[in-house]
KEVO-864455 format. One record per residue (C-alpha): x, y, z; residue in three letters. Coordinates in steps of 0.2 Angstrom, whole numbers, plus 5000, padded with zeros to 4 digits. Each point is the difference from the previous one (the first is absolute). Layout:
BEGIN
{pt {X; Y; Z}; ALA}
...
This chain:
BEGIN
{pt {5366; 5141; 5475}; UNK}
{pt {5013; 5012; 4993}; UNK}
{pt {5012; 4986; 4997}; UNK}
{pt {5005; 4988; 4986}; UNK}
{pt {4993; 4983; 5000}; UNK}
{pt {5007; 4985; 4992}; UNK}
{pt {4992; 4983; 4997}; UNK}
{pt {5009; 4985; 4992}; UNK}
{pt {4991; 4983; 4997}; UNK}
{pt {5010; 4986; 4994}; UNK}
{pt {4990; 4991; 4986}; UNK}
{pt {4986; 5013; 4998}; UNK}
{pt {4994; 4999; 4982}; UNK}
{pt {4987; 5014; 5000}; UNK}
{pt {4998; 5017; 5008}; UNK}
{pt {4985; 4997; 5010}; UNK}
{pt {5008; 4996; 5017}; UNK}
{pt {5011; 5015; 4998}; UNK}
{pt {4985; 5011; 4996}; UNK}
{pt {4991; 4993; 5016}; UNK}
{pt {5014; 5004; 5011}; UNK}
{pt {5004; 5018; 4994}; UNK}
{pt {4981; 5003; 5001}; UNK}
{pt {5000; 4995; 5018}; UNK}
{pt {5014; 5011; 5004}; UNK}
{pt {4992; 5015; 4992}; UNK}
{pt {4984; 4996; 5010}; UNK}
{pt {5010; 5000; 5016}; UNK}
{pt {5009; 5016; 4996}; UNK}
{pt {4983; 5008; 4997}; UNK}
{pt {4994; 4994; 5017}; UNK}
{pt {5015; 5003; 5011}; UNK}
{pt {5011; 5014; 4993}; UNK}
{pt {5002; 5014; 5012}; UNK}
{pt {5004; 5011; 4986}; UNK}
{pt {4984; 4999; 4990}; UNK}
{pt {4986; 5011; 5007}; UNK}
{pt {4986; 4987; 4994}; UNK}
{pt {5008; 4985; 5007}; UNK}
{pt {4991; 4991; 5014}; UNK}
{pt {5014; 5003; 5012}; UNK}
{pt {5000; 5019; 4996}; UNK}
{pt {4981; 5001; 5002}; UNK}
{pt {5002; 4991; 5017}; UNK}
{pt {5013; 5012; 5006}; UNK}
{pt {4990; 5015; 4995}; UNK}
{pt {4983; 4995; 5004}; UNK}
{pt {4992; 5007; 5016}; UNK}
{pt {4987; 4986; 5000}; UNK}
{pt {5008; 4983; 4998}; UNK}
{pt {4991; 4990; 4987}; UNK}
{pt {4999; 4981; 4997}; UNK}
{pt {5017; 4993; 4995}; UNK}
{pt {5004; 4988; 4986}; UNK}
{pt {5004; 4982; 5005}; UNK}
{pt {5018; 5003; 4994}; UNK}
{pt {5002; 5016; 5010}; UNK}
{pt {4993; 4991; 5016}; UNK}
{pt {5012; 4986; 4997}; UNK}
{pt {5015; 5011; 4998}; UNK}
{pt {4996; 5011; 5015}; UNK}
{pt {4998; 4984; 5011}; UNK}
{pt {5017; 4994; 4994}; UNK}
{pt {5008; 5017; 5004}; UNK}
{pt {4993; 4999; 5017}; UNK}
{pt {5007; 4982; 5002}; UNK}
{pt {5017; 5005; 4994}; UNK}
{pt {5000; 5015; 5012}; UNK}
{pt {4997; 4988; 5014}; UNK}
{pt {5013; 4987; 4994}; UNK}
{pt {5014; 5013; 4998}; UNK}
{pt {4997; 5009; 5017}; UNK}
{pt {4993; 5015; 4992}; UNK}
{pt {5014; 5004; 4987}; UNK}
{pt {4988; 4996; 4986}; UNK}
{pt {4987; 5014; 5001}; UNK}
{pt {4990; 5006; 4985}; UNK}
{pt {4994; 5016; 5009}; UNK}
{pt {5010; 5015; 4994}; UNK}
{pt {5005; 5015; 5011}; UNK}
{pt {4985; 5010; 4992}; UNK}
{pt {4988; 4987; 5006}; UNK}
{pt {4997; 4992; 4983}; UNK}
{pt {5004; 4982; 4995}; UNK}
{pt {5011; 4993; 4987}; UNK}
{pt {5000; 4982; 4996}; UNK}
{pt {5014; 5000; 4988}; UNK}
{pt {5012; 4990; 5012}; UNK}
{pt {4989; 4985; 4999}; UNK}
{pt {4989; 5001; 4985}; UNK}
{pt {5014; 4998; 4987}; UNK}
{pt {5005; 4983; 5006}; UNK}
{pt {4982; 4995; 5003}; UNK}
{pt {4996; 5004; 4982}; UNK}
{pt {5015; 4991; 4993}; UNK}
{pt {4995; 4984; 5011}; UNK}
{pt {4982; 5001; 4993}; UNK}
{pt {5007; 5002; 4982}; UNK}
{pt {5010; 4984; 5003}; UNK}
{pt {4985; 4991; 5006}; UNK}
{pt {4991; 5005; 4985}; UNK}
{pt {5013; 4992; 4989}; UNK}
{pt {5001; 4984; 5010}; UNK}
{pt {4981; 4999; 4998}; UNK}
{pt {5002; 5001; 4981}; UNK}
{pt {5012; 4985; 5001}; UNK}
{pt {5017; 5009; 4999}; UNK}
{pt {5014; 4994; 5012}; UNK}
{pt {5015; 5008; 4993}; UNK}
{pt {5000; 5019; 5001}; UNK}
{pt {5005; 5016; 5009}; UNK}
{pt {4990; 5016; 5004}; UNK}
{pt {5010; 5015; 5004}; UNK}
{pt {4994; 5018; 5005}; UNK}
{pt {5012; 5013; 5005}; UNK}
{pt {5014; 4987; 5004}; UNK}
{pt {4989; 4989; 5011}; UNK}
{pt {4998; 4982; 4992}; UNK}
{pt {4990; 4984; 5002}; UNK}
{pt {5010; 4987; 4992}; UNK}
{pt {4992; 4983; 4996}; UNK}
{pt {5007; 4984; 4992}; UNK}
{pt {5014; 5002; 4988}; UNK}
{pt {5006; 5012; 4986}; UNK}
{pt {5001; 4995; 4982}; UNK}
{pt {5017; 4991; 5004}; UNK}
{pt {4992; 4989; 5013}; UNK}
{pt {5009; 5009; 5014}; UNK}
{pt {4993; 5010; 5015}; UNK}
{pt {4998; 5018; 4996}; UNK}
{pt {5016; 5011; 5002}; UNK}
{pt {4997; 5016; 5009}; UNK}
{pt {5012; 5014; 5002}; UNK}
{pt {5002; 5012; 5016}; UNK}
{pt {5005; 5017; 4995}; UNK}
{pt {5013; 5011; 5008}; UNK}
{pt {4990; 5014; 5007}; UNK}
{pt {5015; 5012; 4997}; UNK}
{pt {5003; 4994; 4982}; UNK}
{pt {4984; 4993; 4993}; UNK}
{pt {5007; 4993; 4984}; UNK}
{pt {5011; 4988; 5011}; UNK}
{pt {4993; 4984; 5007}; UNK}
{pt {5008; 4996; 5017}; UNK}
{pt {4992; 4983; 5002}; UNK}
{pt {4991; 4987; 4989}; UNK}
{pt {4987; 4988; 5007}; UNK}
{pt {4990; 4986; 4993}; UNK}
{pt {4982; 4997; 5005}; UNK}
{pt {4986; 4988; 4996}; UNK}
{pt {4983; 5001; 5009}; UNK}
{pt {5004; 5015; 5010}; UNK}
{pt {5000; 5019; 5001}; UNK}
{pt {5013; 5013; 5002}; UNK}
{pt {4997; 5018; 5004}; UNK}
{pt {5012; 5015; 5002}; UNK}
{pt {4997; 5016; 5011}; UNK}
{pt {5011; 5015; 4998}; UNK}
{pt {5002; 5018; 4996}; UNK}
{pt {5011; 5000; 4985}; UNK}
{pt {4986; 5000; 4987}; UNK}
{pt {4985; 5008; 5007}; UNK}
{pt {5009; 5011; 5013}; UNK}
{pt {4994; 5000; 5018}; UNK}
{pt {4983; 4992; 5001}; UNK}
{pt {5001; 4988; 5015}; UNK}
{pt {5000; 5008; 5017}; UNK}
{pt {5001; 4994; 5018}; UNK}
{pt {4983; 5002; 5008}; UNK}
{pt {5007; 4997; 5017}; UNK}
{pt {5013; 5014; 4999}; UNK}
{pt {4990; 5015; 4994}; UNK}
{pt {4999; 4994; 4982}; UNK}
{pt {5019; 5003; 4997}; UNK}
{pt {5009; 4991; 4986}; UNK}
{pt {5008; 4984; 5006}; UNK}
{pt {5019; 5003; 5003}; UNK}
{pt {5015; 4991; 4993}; UNK}
{pt {4991; 4989; 4988}; UNK}
{pt {5001; 5002; 4981}; UNK}
{pt {4991; 4984; 4995}; UNK}
{pt {4992; 4984; 5007}; UNK}
{pt {4996; 4985; 4989}; UNK}
{pt {4989; 4986; 5007}; UNK}
{pt {4997; 4983; 4994}; UNK}
{pt {4983; 4992; 5006}; UNK}
{pt {4989; 4986; 4996}; UNK}
{pt {4990; 5011; 4988}; UNK}
{pt {5001; 5018; 4995}; UNK}
{pt {4986; 5006; 5011}; UNK}
{pt {5009; 4995; 5015}; UNK}
{pt {5017; 5006; 4994}; UNK}
{pt {4994; 5017; 4995}; UNK}
{pt {4990; 5004; 5016}; UNK}
{pt {5014; 4995; 5012}; UNK}
{pt {5013; 5008; 4989}; UNK}
{pt {4991; 5017; 5002}; UNK}
{pt {4998; 4997; 5019}; UNK}
{pt {5018; 4995; 5002}; UNK}
{pt {5007; 5015; 4990}; UNK}
{pt {4990; 5011; 5012}; UNK}
{pt {5009; 4992; 5014}; UNK}
{pt {5017; 5006; 4994}; UNK}
{pt {5016; 4990; 5003}; UNK}
{pt {4990; 4987; 5011}; UNK}
{pt {4989; 4996; 4986}; UNK}
{pt {5011; 4985; 4994}; UNK}
{pt {4999; 4993; 5017}; UNK}
{pt {4981; 5001; 5000}; UNK}
{pt {5000; 4990; 4983}; UNK}
{pt {5012; 4987; 5008}; UNK}
{pt {4987; 4997; 5013}; UNK}
{pt {4986; 4995; 4988}; UNK}
{pt {5000; 4982; 4995}; UNK}
{pt {5002; 4997; 4981}; UNK}
{pt {5008; 5018; 4996}; UNK}
{pt {5017; 5006; 4996}; UNK}
{pt {5007; 5018; 4998}; UNK}
{pt {5014; 5009; 4992}; UNK}
{pt {5003; 5018; 5007}; UNK}
{pt {5011; 5014; 4994}; UNK}
{pt {5004; 5014; 5011}; UNK}
{pt {5004; 5018; 4996}; UNK}
{pt {5018; 4997; 4998}; UNK}
{pt {4998; 4985; 4989}; UNK}
{pt {5003; 4986; 5013}; UNK}
{pt {4989; 4985; 4998}; UNK}
{pt {4992; 4990; 5014}; UNK}
{pt {4990; 4984; 4996}; UNK}
{pt {4990; 4986; 5009}; UNK}
{pt {5008; 4983; 5003}; UNK}
{pt {4991; 4991; 4985}; UNK}
{pt {5001; 5014; 4987}; UNK}
{pt {5016; 4992; 4992}; UNK}
{pt {4990; 4984; 4996}; UNK}
{pt {4991; 5011; 4986}; UNK}
{pt {5016; 5008; 4993}; UNK}
{pt {5005; 4995; 4983}; UNK}
């Protein structure tokens, strides 16, 4: 996926669950990477005759279509050149699936993180909710807020690490204006990630969109460093 992945499992005595999770992420990368010519996504984009899709690809495309509808069109995997890129949803989807794998193995205290997006389950090795820092987009070594989560997901969309990669499909694919980062807390990382992407594409009004979703909170930093957050966000702040 072109990003670091971290897994911590409290009480794990062997490497098998870690191996299983990392193997799963490598499989997802081989299937959905838009940068690998042999990925299923790349073959789909460049094939003149669309062949039968894998169940994973069918599921992700259906979820992308659903998210587009729920976001009023702001979440759109179709790029300006007509190809598709599922990256705005598949990362959170894969993290969520990896967390489900660990739960099925009997683990209840762990976190799975990919590229800064996290599913936090249970408690850390100090028997406390997982502490997660929100970075300053203008000074990445600085943490501007720390939150604690258990049984939830948190995702951040922004341009300060990967550059401009999220565009407004309703405004000629221009980059969203006046937003440096948007962090979304949701009931799981899949939901947090897909709506963080959609809300960031909305620009400054993205935080209001998140506020309209039951069970979600958001923390937005604009291009001059001013923060705006939803009413319930502070309940998660350390």
